[in-house]
VMD Tcl script that draws the C-alpha trace (Angstrom):
set ca {
  {16.88 -19.14 28.20}
  {19.76 -18.64 25.18}
  {20.55 -21.78 24.15}
  {19.25 -23.69 21.64}
  {19.52 -27.95 21.51}
  {19.02 -28.58 17.99}
  {18.42 -32.15 16.70}
  {21.03 -33.74 15.18}
  {17.92 -35.63 13.00}
  {15.00 -34.27 10.81}
  {12.85 -37.02 11.95}
  {9.13 -35.65 11.26}
  {8.08 -36.02 15.25}
  {11.82 -34.17 16.10}
  {11.21 -31.54 13.50}
  {7.63 -30.49 14.49}
  {8.81 -30.83 18.64}
  {11.96 -28.68 17.87}
  {9.61 -25.92 15.37}
  {7.04 -25.83 18.07}
  {9.23 -24.93 21.23}
  {10.74 -22.26 19.55}
  {8.00 -20.62 18.34}
  {7.03 -20.82 21.90}
  {10.69 -19.36 22.72}
  {10.27 -16.16 20.40}
  {6.91 -15.37 21.63}
  {7.67 -13.60 24.89}
  {10.68 -12.13 23.06}
  {8.50 -10.52 20.29}
  {6.50 -8.99 22.35}
  {8.60 -7.54 24.52}
  {10.27 -6.18 21.68}
  {7.15 -4.14 20.40}
  {6.27 -3.37 23.89}
  {9.06 -1.68 24.16}
  {8.68 0.04 20.93}
  {5.33 1.22 22.49}
  {6.87 2.98 25.02}
  {9.55 4.97 23.12}
  {6.88 5.87 20.36}
  {3.93 6.74 22.47}
  {6.48 8.49 25.17}
  {5.95 6.41 28.22}
  {8.51 5.00 30.67}
  {12.14 5.68 30.37}
  {11.79 5.22 26.21}
  {14.92 3.27 26.31}
  {13.92 1.22 22.99}
  {14.14 -2.21 21.82}
  {17.50 -2.86 21.97}
  {18.15 -5.16 25.27}
  {14.98 -7.27 23.58}
  {16.57 -7.32 20.31}
  {19.46 -8.16 21.43}
  {18.36 -11.70 23.46}
  {16.53 -12.97 20.25}
  {19.85 -12.11 18.12}
  {21.36 -14.67 21.19}
  {18.38 -17.42 20.79}
  {18.89 -17.47 16.93}
  {22.56 -17.22 16.44}
  {23.86 -20.57 16.92}
  {25.60 -21.13 13.05}
  {23.96 -24.79 13.19}
  {20.47 -23.12 12.91}
  {20.00 -21.82 9.58}
  {21.11 -25.12 7.61}
  {18.91 -27.24 10.08}
  {16.22 -25.17 9.02}
  {16.83 -25.98 5.37}
  {17.50 -29.39 5.43}
  {14.52 -30.05 7.74}
  {12.46 -27.83 4.99}
  {10.10 -30.38 3.47}
  {10.13 -33.22 5.72}
  {7.35 -32.57 8.06}
  {3.74 -33.26 6.84}
  {2.21 -31.01 8.96}
  {1.29 -27.69 6.87}
  {1.93 -25.53 10.03}
  {4.98 -26.88 10.28}
  {6.07 -26.28 7.39}
  {5.26 -22.86 7.24}
  {6.98 -22.44 10.59}
  {10.25 -23.59 8.62}
  {9.98 -21.04 5.81}
  {8.96 -18.05 7.98}
  {11.85 -19.23 10.68}
  {14.50 -19.24 7.59}
  {13.62 -15.37 7.01}
  {13.38 -14.60 10.66}
  {16.75 -16.33 11.18}
  {18.38 -14.67 8.20}
  {17.38 -10.88 8.89}
  {18.02 -11.11 12.61}
  {21.66 -12.42 11.68}
  {21.98 -8.61 10.12}
  {19.58 -5.72 11.56}
  {19.79 -7.35 15.10}
  {23.46 -8.23 15.22}
  {24.92 -5.68 18.32}
  {26.92 -2.89 15.79}
  {23.23 -2.61 14.00}
  {21.19 -2.15 17.12}
  {23.05 0.09 19.01}
  {23.83 2.51 16.46}
  {20.64 1.77 14.94}
  {18.53 2.43 18.41}
  {20.96 5.67 19.57}
  {19.62 7.15 16.18}
  {15.96 6.50 16.57}
  {15.91 7.59 20.05}
  {17.40 11.12 18.80}
  {14.77 10.91 15.80}
  {11.58 10.00 17.99}
  {12.61 12.77 20.52}
  {13.37 15.86 18.27}
  {10.56 18.75 17.81}
  {11.41 20.75 14.84}
  {11.24 24.97 15.20}
  {9.05 27.14 14.39}
  {9.42 30.67 14.84}
  {11.79 29.89 18.24}
  {9.48 27.43 19.46}
  {9.65 23.56 19.63}
  {5.96 22.12 17.84}
  {4.92 18.81 16.99}
  {5.23 17.48 13.68}
  {1.75 17.42 12.85}
  {2.17 21.35 12.71}
  {4.97 21.50 10.07}
  {2.83 19.03 8.26}
  {-0.50 21.10 8.59}
  {1.59 24.12 7.60}
  {2.64 22.42 4.32}
  {-0.70 21.13 3.37}
  {-2.85 24.78 4.53}
  {-0.70 28.09 4.49}
  {-1.28 30.04 1.82}
  {2.04 32.01 2.66}
  {4.24 30.40 0.25}
  {7.77 30.88 2.19}
  {6.40 29.73 5.32}
  {5.38 26.46 3.46}
  {9.50 26.32 2.24}
  {10.18 26.63 5.69}
  {7.92 23.81 6.68}
  {9.95 21.56 3.81}
  {13.30 22.24 5.33}
  {12.59 22.43 9.06}
  {14.03 18.66 10.07}
  {17.00 19.43 7.92}
  {18.82 19.80 11.59}
  {17.51 16.71 12.48}
  {17.97 14.84 9.18}
  {22.01 15.90 8.11}
  {23.70 14.82 10.70}
  {22.59 11.62 11.14}
  {23.56 11.11 7.39}
  {26.95 9.05 8.51}
  {25.00 6.86 10.54}
  {22.73 6.01 8.19}
  {25.28 5.31 5.64}
  {27.54 3.15 8.26}
  {24.28 1.26 8.77}
  {23.69 0.45 5.21}
  {27.15 -0.57 4.94}
  {26.73 -3.00 8.09}
  {23.26 -4.38 6.03}
  {25.46 -4.55 2.99}
  {28.00 -6.74 4.38}
  {25.81 -8.83 6.07}
  {23.20 -9.69 2.81}
  {26.30 -10.25 1.07}
  {27.55 -13.00 3.81}
  {24.05 -14.68 2.85}
  {24.13 -14.93 -0.97}
  {22.65 -11.21 -2.06}
  {23.89 -8.46 -3.31}
  {22.59 -5.70 -0.93}
  {19.94 -5.82 2.15}
  {17.94 -4.09 0.04}
  {17.47 -7.17 -2.34}
  {17.46 -9.55 0.66}
  {14.05 -7.52 2.15}
  {12.70 -7.76 -1.65}
  {12.97 -10.86 -2.24}
  {11.62 -12.34 1.10}
  {8.31 -10.43 -0.50}
  {8.59 -12.21 -3.54}
  {9.94 -8.75 -5.77}
  {12.82 -8.26 -7.76}
  {14.16 -5.35 -7.99}
  {13.62 -4.85 -11.32}
  {9.45 -5.41 -11.06}
  {10.00 -2.90 -8.00}
  {11.60 -0.55 -11.19}
  {9.12 -1.52 -13.50}
  {6.06 -0.70 -11.27}
  {7.63 2.49 -10.30}
  {7.88 3.61 -13.92}
  {4.39 2.41 -14.99}
  {2.91 4.69 -12.21}
  {4.81 7.60 -13.31}
  {2.70 7.67 -16.49}
  {-0.65 8.57 -14.66}
  {0.89 10.48 -11.89}
  {2.80 12.95 -14.27}
  {-0.44 13.68 -15.77}
  {-2.22 14.57 -12.24}
  {0.87 16.44 -11.08}
  {0.38 18.37 -14.60}
  {-3.44 19.33 -13.99}
  {-2.54 20.34 -10.48}
  {0.48 22.32 -10.97}
  {-1.67 24.22 -14.03}
  {-4.43 24.99 -11.52}
  {-2.11 26.12 -8.54}
  {-0.40 28.54 -11.07}
  {-4.09 29.85 -12.50}
  {-4.47 30.57 -8.72}
  {-1.99 31.84 -7.29}
  {-0.23 33.50 -9.94}
  {2.87 31.70 -9.23}
  {5.29 31.55 -12.06}
  {7.31 28.29 -10.73}
  {6.32 25.22 -8.58}
  {8.35 23.19 -5.98}
  {7.65 20.31 -3.23}
  {6.90 22.41 -1.25}
  {3.31 23.95 -3.42}
  {2.58 20.27 -4.03}
  {1.02 18.97 -0.46}
  {-0.77 22.50 -0.52}
  {-2.06 22.09 -4.34}
  {-3.69 18.76 -3.29}
  {-5.60 20.06 -0.45}
  {-6.37 23.59 -1.90}
  {-8.02 22.06 -5.01}
  {-11.63 20.71 -3.01}
  {-12.10 21.53 0.21}
  {-14.16 20.47 2.95}
  {-15.17 22.21 5.81}
  {-12.65 21.16 9.18}
  {-15.66 21.15 11.26}
  {-16.69 18.16 9.79}
  {-14.02 16.30 10.87}
  {-13.49 17.31 14.29}
  {-11.29 15.07 16.84}
  {-13.85 14.84 19.29}
  {-15.43 11.04 18.54}
  {-12.89 10.20 15.55}
  {-12.43 6.81 16.41}
  {-16.14 6.21 17.31}
  {-17.19 7.33 13.85}
  {-14.42 5.55 12.04}
  {-15.62 2.06 14.21}
  {-19.21 3.16 12.47}
  {-18.20 2.82 9.38}
  {-16.03 -0.44 9.65}
  {-19.13 -1.94 11.14}
  {-20.91 -1.36 7.80}
  {-18.38 -3.38 5.84}
  {-19.53 -6.72 8.08}
  {-16.38 -6.04 10.85}
  {-17.37 -7.49 14.24}
  {-15.42 -4.17 15.76}
  {-17.41 -4.42 18.93}
  {-15.73 -7.58 19.82}
  {-12.42 -6.46 19.00}
  {-9.61 -5.71 21.14}
  {-7.64 -2.37 20.46}
  {-6.60 0.83 22.10}
  {-5.64 4.18 21.05}
  {-3.54 6.81 22.61}
  {-2.51 9.98 20.63}
  {0.83 11.11 20.41}
  {2.77 12.86 18.11}
  {4.85 10.52 16.58}
  {7.34 10.53 13.38}
  {5.12 8.40 11.01}
  {1.83 10.36 10.36}
  {0.43 6.93 12.64}
  {1.21 3.43 13.96}
  {-0.10 -0.05 14.45}
  {1.56 -2.41 17.07}
  {0.42 -6.01 17.73}
  {2.31 -7.46 20.79}
  {0.08 -9.99 21.14}
  {-2.31 -10.50 18.37}
  {-5.61 -11.01 18.05}
  {-5.79 -9.78 21.89}
  {-3.07 -7.05 22.31}
  {-3.42 -4.32 19.72}
  {-2.27 -0.79 20.02}
  {-2.75 2.44 17.57}
  {-0.90 5.40 18.05}
  {-2.07 9.10 15.96}
  {-1.39 12.53 16.02}
  {-3.20 14.62 18.57}
  {-4.82 16.02 15.30}
  {-8.16 16.57 13.97}
  {-9.05 17.17 9.95}
  {-9.95 15.09 7.18}
  {-5.91 13.73 6.48}
  {-6.12 12.71 10.24}
  {-9.55 10.75 9.72}
  {-8.05 8.69 6.67}
  {-4.49 8.02 8.59}
  {-6.61 6.55 11.55}
  {-8.91 4.46 8.86}
  {-5.57 3.24 7.78}
  {-4.07 2.42 11.13}
  {-7.70 1.00 12.02}
  {-7.27 -1.27 9.03}
  {-4.30 -2.57 10.56}
  {-5.58 -3.23 14.23}
  {-8.49 -4.92 12.57}
  {-6.66 -6.97 10.36}
  {-4.95 -8.50 13.10}
  {-7.43 -8.51 15.60}
  {-8.90 -11.03 13.34}
  {-6.16 -13.36 13.19}
  {-6.81 -17.24 14.26}
  {-3.88 -18.72 13.15}
  {-2.61 -21.57 15.83}
  {1.22 -19.99 17.25}
  {3.03 -16.70 17.45}
  {5.18 -17.45 13.63}
  {1.93 -18.21 12.23}
  {-0.45 -15.24 13.95}
  {2.78 -12.42 13.68}
  {1.81 -11.16 9.97}
  {3.07 -7.54 10.35}
  {7.21 -8.57 11.96}
  {7.78 -10.92 9.88}
  {10.20 -9.89 6.81}
  {8.41 -9.90 3.59}
  {4.90 -9.12 4.95}
  {4.76 -5.32 4.75}
  {3.19 -4.59 1.54}
  {0.43 -7.29 2.74}
  {0.06 -5.22 6.03}
  {0.45 -1.58 4.34}
  {-2.07 -2.73 1.29}
  {-4.88 -3.66 4.29}
  {-4.38 -0.50 5.56}
  {-4.49 1.34 2.30}
  {-7.88 -0.46 1.22}
  {-9.27 0.71 4.80}
  {-8.45 4.39 3.49}
  {-10.83 3.78 0.78}
  {-13.89 4.61 2.74}
  {-12.82 8.17 3.51}
  {-12.53 8.93 0.39}
  {-16.13 8.10 -1.25}
  {-19.07 10.20 -1.04}
  {-21.42 7.44 0.39}
  {-19.67 8.08 3.97}
  {-18.58 11.62 3.43}
  {-22.41 12.50 2.72}
  {-23.18 10.63 6.67}
  {-21.40 13.53 8.53}
  {-23.03 16.66 9.97}
  {-21.87 19.95 7.59}
  {-21.09 18.32 4.26}
  {-23.50 18.58 1.38}
  {-23.84 15.83 -1.07}
  {-22.66 18.24 -3.74}
  {-19.63 18.84 -1.50}
  {-19.46 15.04 -1.29}
  {-19.50 14.07 -4.59}
  {-17.30 17.07 -6.03}
  {-14.73 15.93 -3.14}
  {-14.89 12.03 -3.97}
  {-14.83 12.57 -8.04}
  {-10.71 14.82 -7.02}
  {-10.36 11.64 -5.02}
  {-10.30 9.13 -7.61}
  {-6.90 10.55 -8.69}
  {-5.20 10.75 -5.88}
  {-3.83 7.85 -5.45}
  {-1.93 8.67 -8.83}
  {-0.15 11.32 -6.85}
  {0.58 9.15 -4.04}
  {2.32 6.31 -5.99}
  {4.24 8.87 -7.98}
  {5.50 10.66 -4.65}
  {6.61 6.88 -3.35}
  {7.91 5.97 -6.39}
  {10.26 8.93 -6.00}
  {10.98 8.39 -2.21}
  {11.65 4.56 -2.84}
  {14.22 5.51 -5.09}
  {16.46 6.93 -2.57}
  {16.90 4.52 -0.37}
  {17.41 1.90 -3.31}
  {19.95 3.53 -4.73}
  {22.04 3.90 -1.36}
  {21.74 0.71 -1.08}
  {23.30 -0.15 -4.38}
  {26.24 2.81 -3.78}
  {26.11 3.62 -0.31}
  {29.43 6.55 -0.77}
  {26.98 8.16 -3.07}
  {24.74 10.82 -2.65}
  {21.59 9.38 -3.46}
  {19.86 12.81 -4.08}
  {21.08 13.42 -7.63}
  {19.20 10.89 -9.36}
  {15.88 11.17 -7.22}
  {15.43 14.77 -7.89}
  {16.08 13.79 -11.68}
  {13.30 10.99 -11.33}
  {11.43 13.65 -9.16}
  {11.93 16.36 -12.18}
  {10.85 14.06 -14.80}
  {7.40 13.01 -13.02}
  {6.60 16.56 -10.89}
  {7.74 18.92 -13.41}
  {9.30 20.94 -10.52}
  {12.13 23.65 -10.99}
  {15.39 23.25 -9.14}
  {15.71 24.12 -5.32}
  {18.06 22.69 -3.15}
  {17.60 19.11 -2.06}
  {16.71 17.07 1.26}
  {19.17 15.27 3.19}
  {18.79 11.55 1.84}
  {17.88 10.06 5.09}
  {14.27 9.82 6.81}
  {13.25 7.91 9.60}
  {12.20 4.92 7.64}
  {14.99 4.08 6.60}
  {16.82 4.19 9.99}
  {14.45 2.27 12.12}
  {12.62 0.25 9.79}
  {14.55 -0.19 6.35}
  {13.23 -1.19 2.76}
  {10.16 -0.34 3.85}
  {9.23 2.19 2.01}
  {8.25 0.27 -1.20}
  {5.73 -1.36 0.52}
  {3.70 1.92 0.63}
  {3.69 1.53 -3.38}
  {3.43 -2.05 -3.32}
  {0.22 -1.57 -0.87}
  {-1.37 1.18 -3.86}
  {-1.18 -1.95 -6.17}
  {-3.02 -3.76 -3.74}
  {-5.42 -2.26 -2.48}
  {-6.53 -1.23 -5.84}
  {-6.25 -5.06 -6.83}
  {-8.10 -6.09 -4.17}
  {-10.70 -3.46 -4.72}
  {-11.22 -4.52 -8.59}
  {-11.54 -8.06 -6.94}
  {-14.35 -7.18 -4.39}
  {-16.57 -5.26 -6.74}
  {-16.33 -7.97 -9.32}
  {-17.31 -10.34 -6.83}
  {-19.65 -8.56 -4.88}
  {-20.79 -5.52 -7.23}
  {-21.50 -1.58 -5.99}
  {-21.96 -0.28 -3.72}
  {-18.23 -0.67 -2.41}
  {-18.97 0.74 0.75}
  {-21.36 0.07 2.76}
  {-20.83 -3.30 2.02}
  {-21.66 -6.20 5.22}
  {-20.73 -9.09 3.05}
  {-16.66 -7.70 2.57}
  {-16.04 -7.99 5.83}
  {-16.18 -11.88 6.31}
  {-14.89 -12.37 3.11}
  {-11.95 -10.85 4.02}
  {-11.70 -11.78 7.41}
  {-12.15 -15.53 5.92}
  {-9.48 -15.25 2.82}
  {-7.28 -12.31 4.21}
  {-6.63 -11.46 7.89}
  {-7.55 -14.72 9.94}
  {-4.70 -16.59 8.22}
  {-2.15 -14.37 9.54}
  {1.35 -15.51 7.87}
  {-0.14 -18.15 6.59}
  {-1.35 -16.06 3.41}
  {1.58 -15.47 0.74}
  {0.13 -12.50 -0.24}
  {1.16 -12.40 -4.18}
  {0.18 -15.81 -5.06}
  {-3.46 -15.77 -2.78}
  {-3.63 -12.01 -4.98}
  {-3.39 -14.08 -8.10}
  {-5.66 -17.02 -6.81}
  {-8.70 -14.84 -4.98}
  {-8.88 -11.97 -8.01}
  {-7.78 -14.47 -11.06}
  {-5.06 -11.83 -12.33}
  {-1.37 -11.49 -11.44}
  {-0.05 -9.28 -9.19}
  {1.17 -5.80 -10.76}
  {0.04 -2.21 -12.07}
  {-2.85 -2.79 -14.43}
  {-5.39 -2.44 -11.76}
  {-4.24 0.77 -10.21}
  {-3.83 2.13 -13.22}
  {-7.49 1.13 -14.27}
  {-8.62 3.30 -11.35}
  {-6.55 6.54 -11.47}
  {-7.12 6.87 -14.96}
}
mol new
graphics top color blue
foreach p $ca { graphics top sphere $p radius 0.5 }
foreach p [lrange $ca 0 end-1] q [lrange $ca 1 end] { graphics top cylinder $p $q radius 0.2 }
display resetview
């Protein structure tokens, strides 16, 4: 199973035959890994995780002759499919030689299982993560919000040494392949440099700062508070314009969202994906063990507008995976090939636009046209707040990879105070579940916001208003972005399809 017979020549037919064979051998391994991840995150089976599957893939790809062979074989096949598979294989092998090494797999797996099994304590009882998040958004009891803000510290603080060990091991592997840090390597796979990421973070900080100042002033006027802290931020956002919770019941949530997506012209009735409601470390998760036929969504068992927003995002991922028609495993495996995370999250972010529109809100029982318009107007500026938060979050991990032995929180807090204007408070642990099991994924969410706004602007230029409902959008997105799977290199494609280089310009125009 793990022996590779690497060819001694680079004759085109030999290259194609070897690449197709390796593609076929990877498919069941990768499917097994994602199926095991699904069992872990949904509480099914033994919850042992995907460690064994990852080590089997590592054994297959660890032959020291493989990477040099891929590099020399590139450019020798007349088939664009083979050439694309070679490019993806190079990324995958480099990443596997680091992230799927036994030392990292074991440590990461142990930490991941602790994270998944953890339940925060509230008033002496274990509760779901969604309960803590809801308290931060909805509780008018400020001390309770502060307690909720620190509710995950009993999990995160003890994991700090383990995360530092992971970061050092990842960096050592990246240096052996010619990169300064593992974070730099992962960004390069996406076509982004650390300097570009820093530039875009600073460019979104300006609109964020202006919106936060308005949000803080409104919060202090309403509450009489004279200070401003992170545990006030989500509450102030939710309190700005509230919609009746009865308009967003959990019952019927999936059919309600599919109905809206159908009005974009997507044939969701013919797509195959299933949903499970379960408490997970993230807001939601979509896994595609075998796109387009096996696509799975897991989200928190709760209702409300934010739960609808999260499910719209996850359905965007699912529609994407269910629309892929590329030949062979590697060309379909878009969400798991290194470098595609910003593109993957950008599609989900585009679908988040629907629940923020007055046109969709007016379709719901219990929301008046005036309420819908007021909420949609407020939501126009929410992207700036999201971008500021993500810019602050990703800095923690980026700093950790640059200097693993230093605490990244002082620098992160300086940026946070500059953008959010918070008063001084004891910092959280630098540990985050994403940093453990999906390293260097945090920048993807900021890049996804830029991607979503630039694609939205391009769609409006092409098809006009309304943005939704508009049945021409779905077929166009399917043809140009979804059907090709990982054939699409997303930054060049964005420039080609929108006529503008990828960047923050469309985002800044859309939120100001």
